C-alpha positions in Angstrom: -36.4 -36.2 2.0 -35.7 -34.4 -1.0 -33.5 -36.1 -3.9 -31.0 -33.1 -3.3 -30.7 -34.1 0.5 -30.5 -37.8 -0.6 -27.8 -36.9 -3.0 -25.5 -34.6 -0.5 -26.3 -37.6 2.2 -24.6 -39.7 -0.4 -21.8 -38.0 -1.5 -20.9 -37.2 2.3 -21.3 -40.9 3.3 -19.2 -41.9 0.4 -16.5 -39.4 1.4 -16.4 -40.7 5.0 -16.1 -44.3 3.9 -13.3 -42.9 1.5 -11.7 -41.0 4.3 -11.6 -44.1 6.5 -10.7 -46.5 4.2 -7.8 -44.6 2.3 -7.1 -41.4 4.1 -3.8 -40.9 2.0 -5.7 -41.6 -1.5 -8.6 -39.2 -0.3 -6.0 -36.5 0.6 -4.1 -36.9 -2.5 -7.5 -36.3 -4.9 -9.5 -33.8 -3.0 -9.9 -30.6 -4.6 -12.5 -28.6 -2.8 -11.9 -26.0 -0.4 -14.2 -27.5 2.1 -12.4 -31.3 1.7 -8.9 -29.1 2.1 -10.2 -28.0 5.0 -11.4 -31.3 6.4 -8.0 -32.6 5.3 -5.7 -30.2 7.0 -8.0 -31.0 10.5 -7.6 -34.8 9.9 -3.6 -34.8 9.0 -0.8 -34.4 11.6 2.3 -32.6 10.8 5.2 -35.0 11.0 7.3 -34.7 14.1 10.3 -33.9 12.4 8.7 -31.1 10.6 7.4 -29.7 14.1 11.0 -30.3 15.3 12.2 -28.1 12.1 9.9 -25.4 12.5 10.4 -25.2 16.3 14.3 -25.2 15.7 14.0 -22.1 13.4 11.5 -20.4 15.6 14.1 -20.9 18.3 17.3 -19.2 19.8 19.7 -22.4 19.7 21.3 -22.8 16.0 22.3 -26.2 17.2 18.8 -27.5 17.5 18.2 -27.3 14.1 21.4 -28.9 13.2 20.6 -31.7 15.3 17.8 -32.6 13.4 20.0 -33.8 10.4 22.3 -37.0 9.8 26.2 -36.1 9.8 26.3 -35.3 6.4 23.0 -33.8 5.9 22.8 -31.1 3.6 20.8 -27.7 3.9 20.1 -25.6 0.4 18.6 -22.2 0.8 17.9 -22.0 -3.0 16.6 -18.0 -2.7 20.6 -17.4 -2.0 22.1 -20.0 -3.8 23.9 -21.5 -0.6 24.5 -24.9 0.7 25.6 -26.4 3.9 27.1 -29.4 4.9 26.8 -31.3 8.1 25.2 -30.5 11.4 28.2 -27.8 12.2 27.9 -26.0 8.9 23.9 -26.1 9.1 24.0 -24.8 13.0 26.1 -22.3 11.7 23.7 -21.0 9.1 20.8 -20.6 12.0 23.2 -18.8 13.5 24.0 -16.8 10.6 20.3 -16.2 9.9 19.7 -15.1 13.4 22.2 -12.6 13.5 20.9 -10.9 10.3 17.1 -11.5 10.8 15.0 -10.4 14.2 12.2 -12.5 14.8 13.0 -15.1 12.2 9.7 -17.3 12.1 8.5 -20.4 10.0 4.6 -20.9 10.1 3.6 -24.4 9.0 0.7 -24.1 6.6 0.3 -27.9 5.2 2.8 -30.8 4.8 2.6 -33.6 2.3 4.4 -36.9 3.1 5.5 -39.2 0.2 7.8 -42.1 1.3 11.1 -40.7 2.5 10.2 -37.2 1.5 8.5 -34.5 3.0 7.0 -31.1 1.3 6.3 -28.2 3.6 4.4 -25.2 2.7 4.9 -22.4 4.9 5.1 -18.7 5.8 8.8 -17.6 6.6 8.7 -14.2 8.3 11.2 -11.9 9.8 12.3 -8.3 10.1 16.0 -8.0 8.4 18.1 -6.1 10.9 18.3 -2.5 9.7 15.4 -2.9 7.2 12.4 -0.4 7.3 9.6 -3.2 7.2 9.2 -6.9 8.4 8.7 -9.6 5.5 6.4 -12.4 5.5 6.7 -14.6 2.2 5.5 -17.9 1.3 8.0 -20.6 1.4 8.0 -24.3 0.2 10.6 -26.9 1.9 11.6 -30.2 0.4 12.8 -32.6 3.2 14.3 -36.0 2.4 14.4 -38.2 5.5 16.5 -41.2 6.3 15.3 -44.6 6.1 13.9 -44.6 9.7 12.3 -41.2 9.4 13.9 -39.9 12.2 16.9 -37.6 10.6 16.9 -35.2 8.0 19.1 -36.1 4.9 18.5 -33.3 2.6 16.4 -29.7 3.5 15.7 -27.0 0.1 14.3 -24.1 1.0 12.6 -22.2 -1.7 11.0 -18.6 -1.5 11.5 -15.6 -3.3 14.3 -13.4 -2.2 13.1 -10.5 -4.3 9.7 -10.5 -2.4 11.4 -10.7 0.9 13.7 -7.5 -0.1 10.7 -5.9 -1.3 8.2 -6.4 1.5 11.4 -5.3 3.5 11.7 -1.8 1.8 15.4 -2.9 0.8 16.7 -2.4 -3.0 16.8 -5.6 -5.2 20.4 -5.4 -5.1 20.7 -5.5 -1.3 23.3 -7.7 0.3 23.8 -8.6 3.7 26.6 -7.2 5.8 29.6 -9.8 6.2 30.7 -10.3 9.8 
């Protein structure tokens, strides 16, 4: 066995031990592409995030609102709009569905820290009347209640300029009022 092979085995063994002993610490400190792939495969998407994406990808607006506390807030930073309570949040989803065909959120990674989950995803769809669909990176910060079963706060961060440019719309485009 060469020293290079021995060194590689030592590093792999140490990494495996570290993963088993402290998966959160390992996940927070890995930087290589291979380690990131292994981390993604080992980490599970939190149930509330899976339900959140399913609600966005579905056609029932109340499914999104139901994930929030009664006084929860949903903020879309790109359009500078905040919605409070399940009814307003459900209304926001209904409005999005009326303006965007095939609204879809594809989860890429999640990171949990106490009651906060950061979600990196791709937000996609086709603005009605636009010549082309869009697919832009989005980061969402979700704060949960103390039981981790309902969303207290949701903040979406994506580039509205990128959505409009990819859609083939002018930068000053605004949705029609209904």
